[in-house]
C-alpha positions in Angstrom: 73.7 80.1 44.7 73.7 76.5 46.0 72.9 76.1 49.7 73.4 73.1 51.9 69.7 72.3 52.2 67.5 69.8 50.4 64.8 70.7 47.8 62.1 69.0 49.9 62.0 69.6 53.6 59.7 69.5 56.7 58.6 73.1 57.2 59.6 73.4 60.8 63.3 73.0 59.9 65.3 75.9 58.4 68.9 75.5 59.4 71.5 74.6 56.8 72.9 71.1 56.9 76.5 70.9 58.1 79.3 68.9 56.4 81.4 66.5 58.5 83.5 63.5 57.7 82.0 60.1 58.6 84.9 59.5 61.1 83.7 62.5 63.1 80.2 61.0 63.4 80.7 57.3 64.1 83.0 54.8 65.9 84.6 52.4 63.4 85.2 48.7 64.1 86.6 46.1 61.6 85.5 42.5 61.6 87.6 39.3 61.9 87.8 36.0 60.0 85.3 33.3 60.9 85.9 30.8 58.1 87.3 28.2 60.5 84.4 28.7 63.0 81.4 28.2 60.7 78.9 25.6 62.0 75.5 24.4 60.7 73.5 26.0 63.5 75.3 28.2 66.1 74.7 30.9 68.7 75.7 33.8 66.5 75.0 35.0 62.9 78.1 35.9 60.9 77.7 39.3 59.3 79.4 38.7 55.9 78.9 40.2 52.5 76.3 37.6 51.4 74.2 38.3 54.5 74.2 42.0 53.7 73.6 41.7 49.9 70.6 39.4 50.5 69.3 41.6 53.3 69.6 38.8 55.9 68.1 36.0 53.8 71.4 34.0 53.5 73.0 33.2 56.9 76.0 31.5 58.3 76.5 30.7 62.0 79.2 30.4 64.5 79.5 29.7 68.2 82.3 32.3 68.7 81.4 35.9 68.9 84.8 37.3 68.0 83.5 40.7 67.0 80.1 41.6 68.5 77.7 44.0 66.8 75.3 46.2 68.8 71.7 47.2 68.3 71.5 50.3 66.0 74.9 49.7 64.5 75.4 50.1 60.7 77.5 47.4 59.1 79.2 48.0 55.7 80.7 45.7 53.1 84.2 46.8 52.2 85.0 44.3 49.4 81.9 43.8 47.3 83.2 43.7 43.7 80.4 43.5 41.1 81.8 44.0 37.6 85.2 45.0 38.8 84.1 47.8 41.1 84.0 48.0 44.9 80.8 49.5 46.3 80.1 50.0 50.0 76.6 48.7 50.9 75.3 49.1 54.4 72.9 47.1 56.5 71.1 48.4 59.6 71.0 46.2 62.7 67.5 47.0 64.0 67.1 44.2 66.6 69.0 42.7 69.5 69.9 39.5 67.8 73.4 38.0 68.3 75.7 38.9 65.5 79.4 38.8 64.9 81.4 40.7 62.2 83.2 38.9 59.5 86.5 40.1 57.9 86.2 42.9 55.3 83.0 44.0 57.1 83.0 47.0 59.4 80.5 48.3 61.9 79.7 52.0 62.4 78.3 53.1 65.7 76.6 56.5 65.5 77.3 59.2 68.1 74.5 60.5 70.3 73.8 63.4 68.0 73.1 61.2 65.0 70.2 58.9 63.9 71.6 55.7 62.4 68.6 55.2 60.2 69.3 58.6 58.6 73.0 57.9 58.2 72.6 54.6 56.5 70.5 56.3 53.8 73.1 59.0 53.3 75.9 56.5 53.1 74.2 54.2 50.6 73.3 57.1 48.3 76.9 58.4 48.2 79.0 57.8 45.1 82.2 58.6 47.0 83.0 54.9 47.5 82.8 53.9 43.9 86.3 52.7 42.9 87.3 51.4 39.6 89.2 48.1 39.2 93.0 48.8 39.3 93.8 45.6 37.4 94.2 43.3 40.3 91.7 40.6 41.2 90.0 42.6 44.0 89.6 46.3 44.9 88.9 46.9 48.6 87.9 49.9 50.6 90.4 50.9 53.3 89.5 52.2 56.8 90.5 55.8 55.7 88.2 55.5 52.7 85.3 55.0 55.0 86.2 57.5 57.7 86.9 60.3 55.1 83.5 60.1 53.5 82.0 63.7 53.6 78.4 63.9 54.7 76.0 66.8 54.9 73.6 66.3 57.8 70.9 68.3 59.7 70.4 68.4 63.4 69.2 65.1 65.0 65.4 66.0 65.3 65.3 66.6 61.5 67.3 63.4 60.9 64.8 61.4 63.0 61.8 62.9 61.2 63.2 62.1 57.8 64.1 58.6 59.0 60.6 58.0 60.4 59.0 59.2 57.2 61.1 57.1 54.9 60.8 54.1 57.2 57.0 54.3 56.8 57.4 54.4 53.0 59.8 51.4 53.2 57.2 49.6 55.3 54.5 50.2 52.7 56.8 49.0 49.9 57.6 45.8 51.9 53.9 45.1 52.6 53.1 45.4 49.0 55.9 43.1 48.0 54.7 40.6 50.6 51.1 40.9 49.4 52.2 40.4 45.7 54.2 37.3 46.7 51.3 35.9 48.6 48.9 36.3 45.7 51.5 34.8 43.3 52.0 31.8 45.6 48.2 31.4 45.8 47.8 31.5 42.1 50.6 28.9 41.6 48.9 26.6 44.0 45.4 27.0 42.7 46.6 26.5 39.1 48.2 23.2 40.1 45.0 22.1 41.7 42.8 23.2 38.7 45.0 21.6 36.0 45.6 18.4 37.9 41.7 18.4 38.3 41.9 18.0 42.1 39.4 20.8 42.2 36.7 21.5 39.6 34.3 24.3 38.8 30.6 23.4 39.1 27.9 24.9 36.9 27.0 27.4 39.6 30.5 28.8 39.5 31.7 27.4 42.8 34.9 25.3 43.2 34.6 21.8 44.5 37.0 19.0 45.3 36.8 16.3 42.7 37.2 13.6 45.4 34.0 14.7 47.1 31.8 13.6 44.2 30.1 14.7 41.0 30.7 18.3 39.9 28.3 18.5 37.0 30.6 18.8 34.1 32.0 15.9 31.9 35.6 14.7 32.4 38.3 16.6 30.6 39.3 15.5 27.2 42.9 14.9 26.1 44.0 16.7 22.9 47.1 16.9 20.9 48.6 20.4 20.7 47.9 20.6 17.0 44.3 19.8 17.6 43.8 22.7 20.0 46.2 25.5 18.7 47.3 26.8 15.4 50.4 28.8 14.6 49.7 32.1 12.7 52.1 33.5 10.0 54.2 36.5 11.3 56.6 37.4 8.5 54.6 40.3 7.1 54.1 41.7 10.6 57.8 41.6 11.8 60.3 44.4 12.2 64.0 44.2 13.2 65.2 45.0 16.7 67.0 48.0 15.3 63.7 49.4 14.2 62.2 49.5 17.8 61.7 52.9 19.3 61.1 54.0 22.9 57.9 55.8 21.8 55.5 55.4 19.0 51.9 54.8 17.9 52.0 51.0 18.0 53.5 48.6 20.6 56.0 46.0 19.6 55.8 42.5 21.1 58.7 40.1 20.8 59.8 36.9 22.5 61.4 38.7 25.5 60.2 38.7 29.1 58.6 42.2 28.9 55.1 42.3 27.4 56.0 45.4 25.3 59.5 45.5 23.9 59.2 48.9 22.2 57.2 50.9 19.8 56.9 51.8 16.1 54.9 54.1 13.9 54.9 51.7 10.9 51.3 50.7 10.5 52.1 48.4 7.5 53.3 45.7 9.9 50.4 45.9 12.4 48.9 42.6 13.5 45.2 42.8 14.5 44.0 39.2 14.7 43.9 39.4 18.5 43.8 38.0 21.1 46.7 35.6 20.6 49.1 33.7 22.7 52.7 34.8 22.1 55.4 32.1 22.6 59.1 32.8 22.5 60.7 30.1 20.4 64.1 30.8 21.9 63.1 32.0 25.3 59.9 30.0 26.1 58.2 33.1 27.5 54.4 33.1 27.2 52.2 36.2 26.9 48.5 36.7 26.3 48.1 39.7 24.0 44.7 41.3 23.4 45.7 44.5 21.7 47.0 45.3 18.2 50.7 45.1 17.9 53.8 44.7 15.7 55.8 41.5 15.9 59.3 41.9 17.0 61.9 40.0 15.0 62.5 36.2 14.6 61.4 33.7 17.2 58.1 35.2 18.1 55.3 32.6 17.6 51.7 33.6 17.5 49.1 31.0 18.6 45.4 30.9 18.2 42.6 28.6 19.1 41.9 26.1 16.4 38.5 24.7 17.2 36.8 27.3 19.4 38.4 26.5 22.7 38.7 29.5 25.1 42.1 31.0 24.2 42.7 32.4 27.7 42.1 28.9 29.2 44.7 27.5 26.7 47.1 30.2 27.6 46.8 29.3 31.3 47.3 25.6 30.6 50.4 26.3 28.6 51.6 28.5 31.4 51.0 25.7 33.9 53.1 23.4 31.6 55.7 26.0 30.9 58.9 24.7 29.2 62.3 25.2 30.8 64.6 26.9 28.3 67.5 24.7 27.1 69.8 27.4 25.9 69.3 29.5 22.8 67.6 26.9 20.7 64.2 26.4 19.1 61.6 25.2 21.6 58.4 25.3 19.5 58.9 21.7 18.4 59.0 20.7 22.0 55.9 22.8 22.9 54.0 21.0 20.1 54.6 17.7 21.8 52.5 18.7 24.8 49.3 16.8 25.4 46.6 19.1 26.6 43.6 18.2 28.8 40.6 20.3 28.1 37.1 20.6 29.7 33.9 21.7 28.0 33.8 25.3 27.0 31.6 26.4 30.0 34.2 25.1 32.4 37.0 26.6 30.3 35.4 30.0 30.6 34.9 29.8 34.3 38.6 28.8 34.8 39.8 31.6 32.5 37.6 34.2 34.3 38.8 33.1 37.7 42.5 33.1 36.8 42.2 36.4 34.9 40.7 38.0 38.1 43.7 36.8 40.0 46.1 38.2 37.4 44.2 41.5 37.5 44.7 41.6 41.3 48.4 40.8 41.0 48.8 43.5 38.4 47.0 46.1 40.5 49.3 45.3 43.5 52.4 45.4 41.2 51.3 48.8 39.9 50.9 50.1 43.5 54.3 48.7 44.3 56.0 50.4 41.3 54.3 53.7 42.1 55.5 53.4 45.7 59.0 52.7 44.6 59.0 55.6 42.2 57.6 57.8 45.0 60.4 56.7 47.3 63.1 57.3 44.7 61.7 60.8 44.1 61.7 61.5 47.9 65.3 60.3 48.2 66.4 62.6 45.4 64.7 65.6 47.0 65.1 65.0 50.7 68.9 64.7 50.7 71.7 67.1 49.8 
């Protein structure tokens, strides 16, 4: 028999959750149009759908606070129409900044017996608001749609404990995302400095600014693409997209963005002359692959060092000079026009080792981030009814 309690719960709480309509829990207020009042820099932030969908990153301003929003209010989009569907998405006002509601945005002010940080999670998880396109250009939520939403909620102390716990999980996810972005930004900057030769590795492994004097290694040599890299035949190692499986003995690598596109049990197509650089002829994606794999369909180019240069270094140089895709066309002929500047093998190895260590750190953070997101998703499934 189903009960109105979640699968995962703090042990001090035992009461069943009670069902109420959202209109019994919150005060509702609709926004007003601000299109004529938008200024480049004003006193108030306009809470519109773009602000909410970008979590506050995209802002518009006004000097008229037509419809104020209070601290601890929840604001909801009532006309967000991705792919012909209207989905309510909420945003929690957690600071005393000056906001004003735009039209088709409502604010929900929780009563004293309810924790707004708990309510917003309940509302955003609810499928009640999903409405299919009725054939007109826009499908909107009405006030009654919002107020009639049924919600199962516990008493406020349990709401607060759940909200505090999930907020801590959110904070961890956010910090990992910020840490990942910081390392990616650092990697981008250091690669620009390395491949422009503003900084150089010295024989002792330390980095030095080129402008400060001799670094101990000769100047980099310019080479044509064909003098540094060779394209390997792939036909006997290819399988069709329709032959990919979700599981299997051998990974399939194609020209798509993901490193592994699928799996196969067909060992007759296995490519083992690794490591190689994988280049997407249509997509321009680059990958460094150091495990045996099967080649996925047409457009997957495999590149190898021609004259003993460090392949990982060459991969990073191609990544630094990454092509911008020009639609679904062949790009390998454009890639082959690149002129590469290459140091002696000792400096190549130091650069490759340094950038690989950075990638390993970024991958570690990304794995922690994905694990935290999975943990959060699991919690949300089990902590709510």
